C-alpha positions as CSV (number, residue, x, y, z in Angstrom):
1,M,0.0,0.1,0.0
2,K,1.4,3.4,-0.8
3,R,2.4,5.2,2.7
4,W,0.3,8.0,3.9
5,D,2.1,11.0,4.5
6,T,-0.7,11.9,7.1
7,V,-3.1,10.2,9.4
8,A,-5.6,12.1,11.2
9,I,-7.4,9.3,13.7
10,V,-10.3,10.8,16.1
11,G,-11.0,8.7,19.2
12,V,-8.1,6.7,20.7
13,G,-9.0,4.2,22.2
14,L,-8.2,0.4,21.7
15,I,-9.5,0.9,18.3
16,G,-7.8,3.7,17.2
17,G,-5.1,3.4,19.4
18,S,-4.6,0.0,17.6
19,V,-5.3,1.6,14.5
20,G,-2.6,4.2,15.6
21,R,-0.2,1.7,16.7
22,A,0.2,-0.5,13.4
23,L,0.9,2.1,11.0
24,L,3.4,3.4,12.8
25,A,5.2,0.0,13.3
26,R,4.5,-1.2,9.9
27,G,6.0,2.4,8.1
28,L,2.8,2.7,7.1
29,A,1.9,6.7,7.9
30,G,4.6,9.1,8.3
31,R,2.4,11.1,11.2
32,V,-0.2,9.4,12.6
33,I,-2.7,12.2,14.5
34,G,-4.2,11.2,18.0
35,I,-7.8,13.7,18.0
36,G,-9.5,13.9,21.2
37,R,-11.3,15.8,23.6
38,R,-9.3,14.7,27.1
39,A,-5.8,15.7,27.1
40,S,-5.0,13.4,29.0
41,T,-6.1,10.2,27.5
42,L,-4.3,11.9,24.0
43,K,-1.0,12.4,26.7
44,K,-1.1,8.5,27.2
45,A,-1.7,7.3,23.2
46,R,1.2,9.5,22.8
47,Q,3.7,8.0,24.8
48,L,2.5,4.3,24.3
49,G,3.4,5.0,20.9
50,A,-0.2,4.9,19.6
51,V,-0.2,8.1,18.0
52,S,2.8,10.5,17.1
53,E,1.2,14.0,17.9
54,T,-2.0,14.7,19.5
55,T,-4.5,17.4,19.5
56,T,-8.0,18.6,21.1
57,R,-8.7,20.7,18.4
58,L,-10.1,18.0,15.4
59,A,-9.9,21.1,12.3
60,Q,-6.1,21.2,13.2
61,G,-5.9,17.5,13.1
62,V,-7.1,17.0,10.0
63,A,-5.6,20.0,8.1
64,E,-3.1,18.0,6.5
65,A,-4.5,14.8,6.5
66,Q,-4.8,12.3,3.7
67,L,-7.0,9.8,5.7
68,V,-9.4,10.5,8.8
69,I,-10.1,7.2,10.6
70,V,-13.3,8.3,13.3
71,C,-13.2,5.6,16.4
72,T,-15.4,6.7,18.4
73,P,-19.0,5.4,19.8
74,V,-21.3,5.5,16.6
75,D,-23.7,7.8,18.1
76,S,-20.9,10.6,17.1
77,V,-19.3,9.5,13.9
78,V,-21.9,11.1,11.7
79,P,-21.2,14.5,13.2
80,L,-17.3,14.1,13.5
81,V,-17.2,12.5,9.9
82,R,-18.9,15.9,8.6
83,E,-17.0,18.2,11.0
84,A,-13.5,16.6,10.0
85,A,-15.0,16.3,5.7
86,A,-15.0,20.4,6.1
87,A,-11.6,21.0,7.6
88,C,-9.2,18.1,6.1
89,P,-7.8,18.9,2.4
90,P,-9.7,17.9,-1.0
91,G,-9.5,14.0,-2.1
92,C,-8.7,13.4,1.6
93,L,-10.7,9.9,2.2
94,L,-12.8,9.4,5.8
95,T,-13.6,6.1,7.0
96,D,-14.8,5.0,10.4
97,A,-14.9,2.3,12.6
98,G,-18.4,1.6,14.0
99,S,-20.0,-1.2,14.7
100,T,-23.4,-0.4,13.1
101,K,-23.5,1.0,9.3
102,A,-27.2,1.6,8.3
103,R,-27.4,4.8,9.7
104,I,-24.2,6.1,9.5
105,V,-23.9,5.2,5.8
106,A,-27.4,6.7,5.1
107,E,-26.8,10.0,6.6
108,L,-23.0,10.2,4.8
109,D,-23.7,9.3,1.2
110,A,-24.9,12.2,0.2
111,G,-21.5,13.4,0.0
112,L,-19.4,15.5,1.8
113,D,-17.5,19.0,1.4
114,Q,-14.5,20.0,0.1
115,G,-14.2,17.3,-2.5
116,V,-13.6,14.2,0.2
117,A,-15.2,10.8,-0.2
118,F,-16.1,8.6,3.1
119,V,-16.3,4.8,3.3
120,G,-17.7,3.1,5.7
121,S,-15.5,-0.1,7.8
122,H,-16.3,-1.8,10.7
123,P,-13.3,-3.7,12.0
124,L,-13.9,-7.5,13.3
125,A,-11.5,-7.0,16.3
126,G,-11.7,-5.9,19.8
127,S,-12.1,-6.3,23.5
128,D,-14.4,-5.5,26.3
129,R,-11.5,-3.6,27.9
130,S,-11.0,0.7,26.3
131,G,-8.3,2.9,26.2
132,P,-5.4,3.1,24.8
133,E,-3.3,0.9,27.0
134,W,-5.1,-1.8,25.4
135,A,-3.6,-1.2,21.7
136,R,-2.2,-3.6,19.9
137,D,-0.3,-3.5,16.7
138,D,-1.6,-6.7,15.9
139,L,-5.3,-6.1,16.8
140,F,-6.5,-6.5,13.4
141,Q,-4.0,-9.3,12.0
142,D,-6.0,-12.3,10.7
143,R,-9.0,-10.4,11.6
144,V,-12.1,-9.4,9.1
145,V,-13.4,-6.1,8.5
146,V,-16.4,-5.1,6.9
147,I,-16.2,-2.4,4.7
148,T,-19.8,-0.8,3.1
149,P,-19.4,0.9,-0.2
150,T,-22.7,2.1,-1.6
151,A,-23.6,2.8,-5.5
152,R,-22.4,6.3,-4.9
153,T,-19.3,5.1,-3.6
154,R,-15.9,5.4,-6.3
155,V,-14.2,2.3,-7.4
156,R,-10.8,4.5,-6.3
157,D,-11.9,5.4,-2.8
158,V,-13.1,1.3,-2.2
159,A,-9.6,0.1,-3.4
160,R,-7.7,2.6,-1.1
161,I,-9.8,1.6,2.1
162,R,-9.6,-1.8,1.5
163,A,-5.7,-1.5,0.6
164,L,-5.1,0.2,3.9
165,W,-7.2,-2.6,6.6
166,R,-5.1,-5.7,3.8
167,A,-2.0,-3.3,5.1
168,L,-3.1,-3.4,8.6
169,G,-3.6,-7.7,8.5
170,A,-7.1,-7.8,8.0
171,G,-9.0,-9.8,5.5
172,V,-11.8,-7.2,4.1
173,V,-15.2,-8.4,2.9
174,A,-17.6,-5.7,1.5
175,M,-21.3,-5.6,1.5
176,S,-24.7,-3.4,2.1
177,P,-25.0,-1.4,5.2
178,R,-28.1,-3.3,6.0
179,R,-26.2,-7.2,5.3
180,H,-23.8,-5.9,7.7
181,D,-26.3,-4.7,10.3
182,E,-28.6,-7.7,10.4
183,T,-25.4,-10.3,10.2
184,V,-23.6,-8.4,13.2
185,A,-27.3,-8.3,14.8
186,A,-26.8,-12.7,14.9
187,T,-22.8,-12.6,15.3
188,S,-22.0,-10.0,17.9
189,H,-25.2,-7.2,19.0
190,A,-27.6,-10.4,20.1
191,P,-25.0,-12.0,21.6
192,H,-23.5,-9.0,23.9
193,V,-27.6,-8.8,24.9
194,L,-27.6,-11.9,26.1
195,A,-24.3,-12.5,27.8
196,A,-25.2,-9.4,29.9
197,L,-28.2,-10.7,30.6
198,L,-26.9,-13.9,31.8
199,A,-24.2,-11.8,34.1
200,G,-26.8,-9.7,35.8
201,A,-29.6,-12.7,36.4
202,T,-27.1,-14.3,38.5
203,P,-27.9,-14.0,41.9
204,R,-24.8,-12.4,43.5
205,R,-24.6,-14.8,46.0
206,Y,-23.6,-17.4,43.2
207,L,-20.9,-15.4,41.8
208,P,-17.9,-16.6,44.5
209,L,-18.7,-20.4,42.0
210,V,-18.4,-19.0,38.7
211,A,-16.0,-21.0,36.9
212,S,-14.8,-20.5,33.1
213,G,-17.5,-21.6,32.2
214,W,-19.8,-18.7,33.1
215,L,-16.7,-16.3,32.6
216,D,-16.0,-17.0,28.9
217,T,-20.3,-16.9,28.5
218,T,-20.2,-13.3,29.9
219,R,-16.9,-11.9,29.2
220,V,-18.3,-9.2,26.6
221,A,-20.4,-8.3,29.2
222,G,-17.7,-6.4,31.1
223,G,-18.3,-3.5,28.1
224,D,-18.9,-0.3,28.4
225,V,-22.8,0.4,28.6
226,E,-22.8,3.9,26.4
227,T,-20.8,2.7,24.1
228,W,-23.6,-0.3,23.6
229,T,-26.4,1.6,24.3
230,Q,-25.2,3.3,21.4
231,I,-25.3,0.1,19.3
232,L,-28.3,-1.4,20.2
233,Q,-30.4,1.8,19.6
234,Q,-29.2,2.7,16.0
235,N,-29.7,-1.3,14.9
236,R,-32.5,-1.8,17.5
237,A,-34.3,-3.7,14.2
238,A,-31.8,-6.0,13.2
239,V,-31.2,-6.9,17.1
240,L,-35.0,-7.3,17.1
241,K,-35.4,-10.4,15.3
242,S,-32.1,-11.8,16.4
243,L,-33.5,-12.1,19.8
244,D,-36.8,-13.4,18.1
245,K,-35.2,-16.2,16.4
246,F,-33.2,-16.8,19.4
247,A,-36.6,-16.8,21.6
248,K,-37.8,-20.1,19.2
249,V,-34.2,-21.9,20.1
250,L,-34.8,-21.6,24.2
251,D,-38.2,-21.9,24.6
252,A,-37.8,-25.3,22.2
253,M,-35.2,-25.8,24.8
254,R,-37.2,-25.0,27.8
255,R,-40.0,-27.4,26.3
256,A,-37.2,-30.2,25.7
257,L,-36.4,-30.2,29.4
258,A,-39.8,-30.1,30.7
259,E,-41.2,-33.3,28.6
260,D,-37.1,-35.2,29.4
261,D,-36.7,-35.4,26.0
262,R,-33.9,-36.7,25.5
263,P,-33.5,-36.4,22.0
264,A,-34.2,-33.2,21.3
265,I,-32.1,-32.1,24.1
266,A,-29.2,-33.5,22.4
267,G,-30.4,-32.3,18.8
268,L,-30.3,-28.8,20.4
269,L,-26.9,-29.1,22.2
270,E,-25.3,-30.6,19.3
271,A,-26.5,-27.9,16.9
272,G,-25.2,-25.6,18.9
273,K,-21.3,-27.7,19.1
274,R,-21.4,-28.0,15.0
275,N,-21.4,-24.4,14.4
276,R,-18.8,-23.8,17.3
277,D,-16.7,-25.9,15.9
278,A,-16.7,-24.7,12.5
279,V,-15.1,-21.8,13.4
280,G,-12.7,-23.0,15.2
281,N,-10.6,-20.5,18.2
């Protein structure tokens, strides 16, 4: 991939910090400017090598950028992309790392000022941890990034964003924003809901006895509540459909247990094992 002279990252937590560390570690950018609201977080990101420069002023941070990556909670992506687009140079390419795409892309697809372009991205990588101290330069290695171009998106812009994520070690899949949201509702958003509900429904007096099964199943429930509230609200319709489908399977297991139907219990467990084994570790 052609080296970027200046990349601006808006939001330098786990994802933004990992993008910055990967760009710098692989020599893919001359300057990586971290932009955020808290000077303390930006200082930490700079000290940890996630970015080379920092500023709390978005317009200043993107003024010379050829690439801007917005890595903030989904409710702030659209306004921040628009603000950046009004301040960055003509020809600048913007993308994001949001876990929802339909609403974000719909609001940005009509075009931006200054002859710049936006292509939606969602790296399927991360953790229940947040903050630049958890950033890794190999976070995207052998992971999948979904990009969501539309009929309006120029082919060369899609190619540039695809090349970016591939250069960071990821495989890239392109799909429509709506299909993306329907897919991640089933593979990420609904599972987060179920993990959180399971954790919340466990009586506190039982917590001293939890072991690896409970811990593995509920790990993602430790994610930031505000971030996940925004995700679930933005992808509400698709998450509801996924939860409805799960409710039918849960009801089938409940009936099988109530009727002491051994073949039915085993069949439902086998279906889960088959899918889990198919993706490995």
